[in-house]
N, C-alpha and C positions, 0 to 999 in steps of 0.2 A: 429465502423463500418459500415455502414450508406448504405442503398438502394435508388432508388427513383425508385416515384410513372410514371407511362406515362403514359399522357395526353392525347390523339388523339381529331381529330376537331367531329370526330361522338358521343368519350366515355367520360363524360366528368368526371367518376369515374373509367378506365381499368388499373389495379399494375401492373408493371413489377417490377424482382426484376431484377437492377443490383445494380454491389460494387462502387459505385463514385468515380470519384475524390476528393482530396483536391480544394478549390476554387483558381483556377490561376487564373493567370492578365491575363487579351486580345492577345495575336500577335499578333507580325510587320504588318501590311498588305498585302493581295499582297500573306501568305502562308500557307497554308494546302487546296491548291486546291474550289475547286466550294464549293464545304462543309463548308467547312472553315466560308467562307463566309458568307456561312448561317444561320450558329447556333451562339447564342450568350449567355454572361453570364450575370446569372442577380445576384447580389447582393447586399447585406445588405439588406435584407430580417424578417420586424416582422416575429420570434418563435412560437411569442400565434396568427398567421395570421388565420383567418376563414379561412377555401378553398379556399387554396393560389392561389391550381390550375385554378379554377374559377378566382380569382378575375386579375391572371391574361393571362389566355386565354382576359376575355373581358377586356385589360389593351390592349397588341398588338394584337388582333385581329382588333382593329379601323386601321392598320399602312397597312398590310396587309395577304396573307393567312398564317396564320398558319398549321404548319404539327404535328407541337410533341409538346409538354414542357412536361420539364422532374423538378418535386420541390426532393431537395436530404434531405431521411429522415433519422434519425437513425435508425438503426436493430431490439432496445431495442422497445421504445417509443412511434416511431411511432409519435412520434416531430420533426423538421419542423427545417434541423440545417440550412434559412435560406439566402440557395445558390439555384437557378433553372436555367437548358439550357429550349430555342427559338428556336427551329429550321425553318426558315419566307421555304418558296419552292422558290422562288423571290432572291440573293443575293443582290438588287436591294430597296425591302420592310425593309430588314435585317441594312441595311443603314442608310435609317430615320427611325428607333425606333430606332437607337445610337444618333440621330442627334439632337430625337424630345425626345424623354423617359428620356434619363436615367437627374437626377437626378430630375426625379415627383415624386410628394408626390404618393406615396400607403397606404399610414398611413399622416394625422395630423401631421406635426410634424416627416415625417418617409418617406427620400429620397429612389428614392432606384439607384443603378448605371448599368450599361450595358455599355456591351460593343463585343468585340470578341471573343469566345469561342477559350483555346486557349488549343491542346492534344497533343506538345513533355513537354513533363514536364522537358528535359535542358534547356530549351527557359523560363519558370517556373522560375525554381529556381535558374537561374543565375547573372540572376539580373542588368542588363544593364541595365542604362536611369535608370534605380526607385532608389528617391530623401527620405529622412526621413525630412518632413519638423517639426520643433516644435514650442512653443513658440506663438501661434494664439493665436486670439483673439476671445476672442468665443463668437461676436456676428458673424465671419461669416461663412458662411455654409459655406453648400459644392460645392457648387456649387458659391462659392465665390472666394474659391480656385482655381479652381476651371482656373477661368476667369483670375485670378493672373498669371495661368502657363502658358495659355495655347500663352500668343507669344511668348513667345520659339519656338516653339516648336508645334507640333504635337503629345497632351499628350492623352493618351489611357489609360488611369487607375487612377484613382484621389480620394482617402477614405479620409474622415473626422473621427478618429475618435471617437466615440460617447460614452456616458453609456446606458445602461439600457431605460431609460427618452428621450436617443434622443439626451444629451445636446452634447457640445463639451469636451473634455479630452483638449483642445490642442498644438493634434498636427496627424499630419498623415502622408500622402503621395503623391507621381505621379511619374508616370511613363511617362516617355516619348519615343518616337518611338525609335530615336535617343543619342547618347550617347553626343551626339555634344550639345545638344538640353538640354541633362541634364547638361551640365557644364554651356552653358549659363545663364541653370539661378540662378542656384550658384552663378554667378560669378556680378547676375545684383538685387537677392532681399538676399540677404545673409547678414544676419545686418541689413537692410532694414526696415525700419515703414512700420510696414501697417492695420490699421483701431489704436491702440490701444496700440502697443508692438509690438519688433524687431522682427521679423521674423530672424532664426535658420536655413538656408538649408545647408543640410550634404547630398555625396551619402549614400545607405542607407550601413547596412553593417551589416552583419545573428548576432548573440546570440554569441559564439562560437569566431569568429572578438573581441567581442566588450569587454568581458567578458578579451581575450589574454593583447587585448589595456590597460584595464586599471587595471590590472595583474603588467603592464611594472608604472602606475605612482599613484596610490595610496598612501595612506600617514597619514591615521590610522591605528593603531596596537593596537591589543588585547591583557593587561597586566593582569597572574590571582596570587595568591598566594600571596597578598599585607598581609601586614601587619595591625591585622583593630587600631591601635593606630596611622597606618602614616595616615597627611593629605594633603591635595591638594597640601600643599606648602608643604611635605618634599618633597611630590614626585612630582615636579613642578624643585624643586630641586639636585634632584637624575637625572631628569632625562630634558639636557639641548636642547630648542629649539621647547616646546612646544605649538602649537602654541592656541591645547583646550582643552578641558581637562572634563571625567568625571568621576567622582571615586563613586563606589559605595555603603549606608554603612548597606547591610538589616541584622536585624537577626536575619537568618535564617540559615548563612552560616559565620564561622569564619572566612576566612578569605573578603578582597574585590580583588574590580578587577579593570578597571577601562578600561574607554576606550580614549586613546593618538593620536592625529593627532596634527605628526612634520609639521614642517612648510617649508619645502621640501619631493619630494619622494628618495631624496639619503640618509636622516637623521631616516629615515621613515626603510630605509634598515638595515641601517648601526645600527640600537639597534636593529630589529631583531641577524640577522647574529654577532655585539659582542657585543654581549652583554654587556660584560668582559671591558668592553671602558671605562661604563659608573658604577660610585656608587653606585652603587642599594642594597650594603649590608644596607640601615636602613632603606629602606623601607621593606624589606623581612620579609613574616614568619616564625621565629624562625624552625628550622629543616626541608625546603621543601624548592623549589629551586624556584626560578621566570617560569611562563612560556608566553610566550612575540610570538607573530604570528602576518601574517595579522590580520584585521579584516573585516571576513563578512559578507558580506549582508544575511537576515533571507531566501530565497534560495538557497545561494551557501549553508547554514548550514544543511538545510533541504537534498540536493542535495550529499553531502559529509554523511548524517546520512546514506541515504539508496541508499548507493555509494555499488559498494562490497569489499571493504576493509574495512566495518561499517555495514554490515548489521546482520539482528536475532539470524548468527550461530558465528557471534565472537569468545563472549564467552561464548556459549551453550555449559553447561560441568565443567567451571571456574570457575566458576562467585557460588558460596557458602551463602548460608540466613543465616543471627545468629539471632534466636529471645530472650523474654530472658534476656535482659543485662538490668542491673541496671541504675537509671541515672544518680551513678557517673562517667562512664566506658566511655572516650575519644575513639578517633580511634589511638593514638602510644596505649592503652594496650589493643586492640582491636589486635589491627596489633602481636606485643609480644607476646597474646595466643598461634597468630596459625602459624606464623613466621618460626615454629620447622619442616611443611611437608611442606612447601616448599618457592621460592618466590610469596610473596604477590607484585601481579602488583601496588593493590588501594586496601582502607580501604573508609570505609560507611558509619556513622552513624546517620540515620535516623530526621528529626532535622524539628517542629512545626514552624509556619510562626512565632516566640515569639522566637523561636531559641531554646526548649524546646526537650533532646532527649523524642524521640516515642520510646523507647525501643526494637526494632532489626534493626537489620541493616548488611550491605556487604561485603565479602571478594573476592579479586579475583586475583587468582596465573595465573602460567603461564602454565599454561597445567596441566589435569582432573586429570592423579593419584595423585596430590597432591591435591589438591578435592575432593575427596575421600577418602585418606586418613584422610583429616581431618573431613568427616562426620563420616567417624567409626571414630577413634576415643573421639571426641570433644561427638556429641550429647550424648547428656541427659550427659551427665560430669556436677558437680555444679564448678566449675569457681570463678568467680567475686561473690557472696553468695551462700546458699543452695537450693537456687531454683535451678535445673540442663538449661543447654543451648540446647534450639533446633536449632541444625544442619544442613540443606538438601540444599538438588539443588538449585540453583533463578530459577523463571522461567516466562516467561511473563504469565503480565495480564490478557490475553485472551486466555494463557493454563492454568488458575488458578483454571479461573473460569469457561470452560471447567469440568475438572478432579471434580469440586465440583459438576457439574450437575450432573456429570455417576455417580457421589458416593450417592447423593442425590436420579434418577436413582434404582440402586441400593439397596438401604436401603427401598425404598417404593417394587419394584420385596420382595423384601426377605419378609415381611411385608407379602404380597397379597399368600408366597409361604411355611409362615411359620406349622412345620406338627400338622393334623389336627387330627390323630388317624385313623385307621381303614383303609384304599385304599390310596393309596398318601403315606404316613407317609415316614420320612425318610430310616426306614431299610425296605419297603417293594422295595423285590428282590432287595437291593444294589443297585440298582438304585439314579440316582438325587435324590430330589426332586419332589415332585408332586397333583397338589391343591386337595382332597377328590373332585368326583366327585360329579358335584351340585352346591358344597359351593362358585365355581369362574370361571374365566375366564382359559380356559386351555389354556398352553403356546402355544405358534404357532410351529405348523409342530409337533405336539402327539396324538394324538388318546386317548375319555379314554379307560379305560378298561372294552371291554363290558366282559358279560357273554360266553357263547360259544354259545347262539340261535342267540347273535347283533353280533358277531365278525368282524369288517370292514379290519383289516389286518395281519399280524404279530406285536405278543405280546410283550415289549420290557422286555431283561431279564429272568427269569427262566420259568417258567409253576406255574399256581394258586397254592394255593392246593389244592383236590379232592372237590367233591358236597361232601358235605354235613357239612364237615369240613367248621368252622370262620376263616374269617382269625386273623392277630395278632394286641392286644389291642383292642379286647368285652368284654365287664364282663363278670363275670357271666350268669347270666339273661338274653347276648344280644336279640340284634329288632331278631332271628328266636326262639328265644328260646335254644339255644345250647348253653351245656357246657362249660367251660374254658377252654384251651393248658393248658396241660399238661406237656410239654416236646417240646424245640425248635424243628421247623417245620427244611426239607430240603428243604433248598430254599427262607429261613429267614436269616433278621440278625439284632443282635441289636444295639439301636448304632448309631448315626451320620454317614454318609456314610467316606470311607480313600477320602479326597485330592488328589485329580485331577492336576496335572500340568498343567494348562496353555498353550494354541496351539497356534499358530500364526499360518493361511491358511496354514496348516501340518506338524507345528515340533514346538513341545515344549521350554520349559524355560529349562530342563531340560541338552535335547540336547544340546543346547544351550551353558549352560557351559559350557561341556565336547573336546565343539567344539577349535579348535582356535580364536584369532582376525581376524588370516588371511580370514578366514569355514567365525565366524562368521556373518561376511562384503559383502560374496558373497553370505551363501543364505536369508540374510532379502532383500540384494539388488537385491539378480533374487526374486525376491516377493513385492517389491517393485517399478522395472519397475514393474510387470504386471501389478500395483493397480496405478501407473499412467500413464502407455498406456489408460489405459479407458477410464483419466480426460483428454490427456496433450500427445498427440502420437511425438506432432511432436519434443516436449522439452524434452522429459519422460527423453532419455541418467545424460540429462546437470540436471536436478532440480533431479535424484536419484541419482546422485553423489554430489546434497548440501545435502542432508537428506540423507545419510550419516557418516555426518560429526558428526551428532547430537546424545547421547550414548545408549545402545544397549533396557536401560527401555523403552527410548522417541517413540523409531521407534517400538517396541510391542506398546504401544500407536498408535500412532500414523496405524498400520498396524489391530489393533482391532476396531476404529475411525471411520469410514468413514469422518465425518460430519473432526477430526479434520486432516485428512487428502485434506478432498478437500481447508483446508486453510492451509494449507504447500505448499501446491502445489501457492495456489493463493502467496504465499507470495511472493515465486521461483518466477514465471515470473512477480510480479513486481519488486525482486531485476535483472532477468537480462534483460528486459526491459529499466532498470534505467543505464543498467550498455550498454547495446547500443545504447540508447543515448547517454554516454559522449565520445562517443567510434565513 
């Protein structure tokens, strides 16, 4: 999200809220009418430039009459996004600005790009005539790259990728007005030495196209569950055709993994799809099966982890946390104890960097019912020693922190609201505990029980004792010298108040327990949708469906805790955005 700051010639700081488009490449000349010829795009502005509107105004008014300047900024931080738009009154002045100010240094070492603004998104995104140039000599500047390619036709845009210090990253982009000019530049400059390096020039391809091509030529394969006794020679003997090999050996894990680069793409595909054709038994860890797949880059792994098939809700309710494990317990023993409750998809015992068990682990089932039964049967049961196991649902780290924080706040609240005798004790009117008047802060939404002369509003519960009678809890010689009470008083009860079932937006947990699972989902879905509608009305229906995949107790916690609800909505929005980007 961004907005632009509009600068008029007679007003050096007149902001106007406008939604700014992403930085576009310039248009082909002669398109977009008179306004198109007068509007310029200025890119590669330093984001930390002080008063960029003033700097651009002083720079471009040397060429001609400037009508307006728009510096695009982040809508939240107000930080410049590094590009702006300059509108001239005369199209001829815009052409002069492109010739004279393109690649000029707005700050030492930082050159700006000046070109015609392209308002048509289809032309910007088509990529026609756009070239990708890599292996560029570090000494070549943006202007030097432009001068190299301008001999083959009209260059609309030329950009050299740089780091935060303005140093070249070794690649750039050159956009020609004509596709034929771009083809001529490829034929003449590809694999040609410019400076001290051999240029590589090719047509620009979008990220999705590049990834599809990489899938057709990959040669690196990831292999997991290798026996810890296997060495590089054993792996190379089991898998012929290896060009390079990396074999792990970290003591934290019971098995090894390998990154295998095959000599051809066909052999890599054969290893993945036809592993039975290889003699892999000597390197396979006993009791497991080798996991073989294409080796992914970090960005691809992160995208898969955040994708819809592997999101935070995938194992929700199926993953069980087991604590108080003895050091002698391994994954097989843990799996054997939990297998009677259902199909176990994975078992993991956490270990430190030296490979020593940390006393807890996780068991993941293929359905929630099996996990619930395992928790009910195994929690508090001494299995591996006299010490009973602690078994519960596995939770994400941020959720555990929120629950612990809520427990700490509740404990502090209970300590502040502890019974102090007299008014506000737990037996007063049979209602919830209330701090003694004048001894602590009053809970929000409650009023102190003033006497008849100081009554501010309706009192909660039955009327108090008659005049002249002391409240329950005062000794034989109370503050006013009244005698002690001889019997129970109407309207009072002794002991703690009866527990009240928790309510969530008008529905109690008792009422939920009486409903069928379908009725529970409908009741909770209505309340979730109403809450999410306030936060994200555009995606409320999708987010509600995602959150309903959680267990009922967790949904109740989300409905009670606004911060937890905001966190879940943010996670769901991130998942939806990632899914939309993948399509």
